[in-house]
N, C-alpha and C positions, 0 to 999 in steps of 0.2 A: 403281718402276723394275724392269724384268725383268732379274734378274741372270743369266739364262741367255743373254741377248744377248751376242754376241761383240764383241771389239774387234780390228779388223784392224791388224796392225803390219807395214808393208812397210819394207824397208831391207836392211842388210847382215847377214850372218852371217860371222864371222871368228874366227880364232885370233889373240889379242892377245899380242904379245911386249912386255912392259912393262919399260923400262929406266930406272933412276934415275941422274940426273946431279946430283951434290951441289954443283955450282957454278951460275953464272948464264950463260945464253946470251949476254946482253948484254955480258959481260966478254970474250967470245971472238970477237965479231963487230965488225969495224971498219966503221962506217957509210960512210966514204968509199971503202971497197974492196968494197962490197956487190955491185958489178957483176962481180967476179971472186972469188967466195966459195970458200974452202977451209978448212974447220974440222974438228976432231976432238974428240969428247967421250969422256972416260974414264968409263964407267958402273960403278955399284956392284953392281947386282942385275940378274938376268935371270930371268924366269918366263913361261911360256906359259899363258894363260888363255882361257876361253871368252868371246867378245865379239861385236862387231858391233852396230850401232845397233838393229836389229830384235831381236836376241837379248837385249840389255841391257834394252830397254824392256819386252819381254814378260816377262822374269824378274821385274822389279819389279811389273808389273801382276798377276802370279800371286801374289806375296807379299801383294798388296793385296786378294786374293780375287776377282779378275776372271778372265775366260776369254779370254786373248789368242790370236790365230791369226797365226803368223808367215808372211808372204808373202815368200819369199826363195829363194836357190839355194845349194846346198852341193856339195862334191865327193866324190871317192872316199875321202878321208881323214876323212870326217865321223863315223866310228864312235864316237869318244870323246864328241863333242859330242851325238850322238844319244842316247847313254846318259844324259848329263846332263839333257837335256830330258825324257826318260822318267822319270828319278828325280824331277824337279820337276813332273811331270804337265802339261807344256806341249805343246799340240797341235803335231804335225808335218805335219798334213794339207796345209798350204799350202807346204811346202818341196819344191822340185824338185831332185833329185839329178842332177848332171852327171858321168857316170862317167869321162870322159877328162880331167878337170881336178881340181886340188886346191881345197879351200876357201880363200877369200881370207885373207890374213894381213896384220896390221898391226904394224909395229914402231914403238913409241911411246917417245920419250925425253922425260922430264920433268925440269925443272931445279928448284932449291930455291925458286923463286918460283912454281911450278906452271905455268910456261910449257911448251908442248909442241911437239915436232916429230914428225910422223908420216910414215912411209913405208909406203904401202899397196900390197901386191902383189895386183892384182885377181883373177887366176885366174878362179874362177866368177863373181865380181861383174862381170866384163867381158862376160858373156853374159846377155841378158835372160831373166828368169824367165817373163815373160808374164802380165800382169794384165788380165783382161777381165771383162765382165758374166757370161759363162758360168762362169768360175771362181768369182767372188764369190758367185753364187747358191747355191753348195754350202754356204756357211757361215751362211746365214740362221738365226735373226734376227740382224741386225747393228745395234749401237747407235752405234758410232763407229769412226773409223779415224785413223791417223796415217801420213803419208808422210815417213819419215825418210831420211837419206842412204843411197843404194845405187846400183844400176844406173840411169843417167839415163833410159833408155827405160821402165824399170819405174816410176820416179817419175812420169813424165808419163802413162804408161798408167793408173796408179792414180788420179791426179787426174781424168783424163777419165772413167774408169769411175765414180768416186764421184759426180761431178757428174751424169752420165747417170742414175744409179740413185737420186739424192737422198740419198746417205749423207753425214752430217756428217763432215768430216775436218779435221785440223790439218796444215798444211804445215810441214815441218821440214827445209829444204834443207841446212843446216849445211855440212859439209866439201865438199859437191858444188856449192856456189855457183859456184866458178871454172869448173866444167865445163858450166854452164848458160848459154845465150845469154840476152839480155834478154827475147826473146820467150818462151822456155821458162820462165824464172823468173816472168814475168807469168802465164803459163798455170797454173803450179803454185799461185801465191798467190791469184789472183782466183777467187772462188767458194768458197774454204776458209772454214771456221768461224773458224779462227784461225791464227796464225803464231807459231812459236817461233824465237827466235834469241838469241845473246848480243850484246854490244855491238860486237864486232869483225865478226860476221856481219851485223849491222844496217848497218854502214858498207859492207860488200861488196855487199849487196843494193842499196843506194842508188847505189853506183858503177856496178854492172852495169845498173841501170835508167836510169842517166844523168839522174837528176833534178837540176835546178839549185837553187841557193840553199840548199844543205844544208851543214852543217859537216862537218869531218873527224872521224873516230872519236875519241871521248873515253871512257875507261873509267870512267865515273861516271854513276849514274842522275840526277844533278843537271844534267848537261850533255850533251844529245843534240840540240840545235838543231832544225832543221826535219826531221830524219830521221823521227822518230816521227810528226810531223804529217802527213807524206806517207803513210807506210805504214798508219797506223791508219784511213785512209779506204778501204783495200783489203780489210780483213777485219773481222769482228765483234769479235774479241779478238786483241790483239797482246801477246805476252809477251816481254820483254827481260830476260835474266839478266846479272848483273854479278859472278859468282863470289862471293867472300866479302862483297861489298857488297850482296848480296841481289838482288832482282828488282823489276821494275815491270810492272804489268798495265794495259793500256789498253783501254777499252771505251766507245765513244762519247766523252762528255766526262769520263768517270771516269779517274782516274790513281791506281792503288793501289800503294803501295810496301810491299814485304814484306822483312823482314830475313832474312838467311841464318841457319841454325841452326849454331852452332859445334860441330864434331865433338869427341869426347873426345880424339881423337888424329888427326893428319894424316899419313897414310901415302902415299896417291897419289890425285889428284883425278880420274883417268880414270873415266868412267862416271857422274859426278855429274849432268851435263846430261841424260843419258838417264833417270836415276832421277827427276829433277825433272819431266820430261815425263809419266812414268807417274803420279806423284803428282797432278799437275794434272788429268789425264784422269780419275783415280779420283774426285777431288772433283766434277767435272762429272757423273760417273755417279751420284753421290750427291745431285745437285741442290743442292749447296752454293753459297753465294755466292762471287764471285771471290776475295775476300780469303782466305776459308777454303781455297779451292782452292790458292792460292799458299802458304799456311802449311803445308798438307799436303805440297805439292811440295818446299818447303824442308826439311821434316822428313825426307822420303824421300831427298833429295839428300845428306843428311849421311852416310848409311850407307856407300856405297861408298868414300867418302874415308878411312874408318877401316881399310880393308883393301887389300891388294895384289892388285888385280884388280877387274873390273867386276861379277862375279857371285859374289863370295866372301862377301858379307854375307848376313845373315838378320835379319828382324824380324817381329814380329806386328803386324798392322794394328790400330790403336787403335779403340775404340768410337766411334760418331758423336758422343758427348758428351766425347770426349777434349779435355783442356785442353793446348794446345801449351806447350812449355817457356818459362820466363820470359825467355830471351834473344831472344824475339820482341819 
């Protein structure tokens, strides 16, 4: 494998304001009054961190020894984030600066069960960065790409460009699923090498695509009904994550279950999904089998959980002969 090849990471760049709520959302939301919701959560901590899906995935790929290229947009307040990327030697060639806007900001409230409510202020994310063959050719050679949640036009533009240029990519629609029409979601997924989603996103995708004879979402890798059967026919590799219950990788008739790695301490789960994606892609770059890719992904996903922020952790990538922890 040519490790000078680049991995393109499109998605969002944002300043994350992470807020901890020590109660449970479910205790403050009345199901029979959900149509007229009015709630308030007293938070314990507040801290601004560097984040965004593209930034988080790229950060972990860099720790894993790869050369990620962020394809995103940032604003006039990007200075601190820019210095952070420079410090970590992450390429900024693919970042477009929009001078009359601020960088997107996410306000993330996490409860004691690791449920999250996020309010995203789009700012620069509301303006397309523009992803085309002309841009992508600048970063050759390219080994792989991931289309993570960001500006919808950029997500679709990236997918179209990668298909046209024959670049392998993973679709990762995530938080942007509600913003995509059924046609757009199909366009993003069809032709991708793989699809990343968690169990809730899996159900949203099925609902958006309006497939029949599928069960409602169940947060368990043992109970996903016809959802997986439908989606695994659309891509070569389907990866469904279940938080602390681990993940399941589908490829053809294979169904590979991988346990989560238990962190030494649980501080905040924000960023674990992005770290998982980086680990899985790194495994593929190493030509590892899918089980080992999943094990590395789970190992990487553990790190941001132990810190308050999505890019506060640091680790050294283990050797190819690394034996994963016993709690696998």
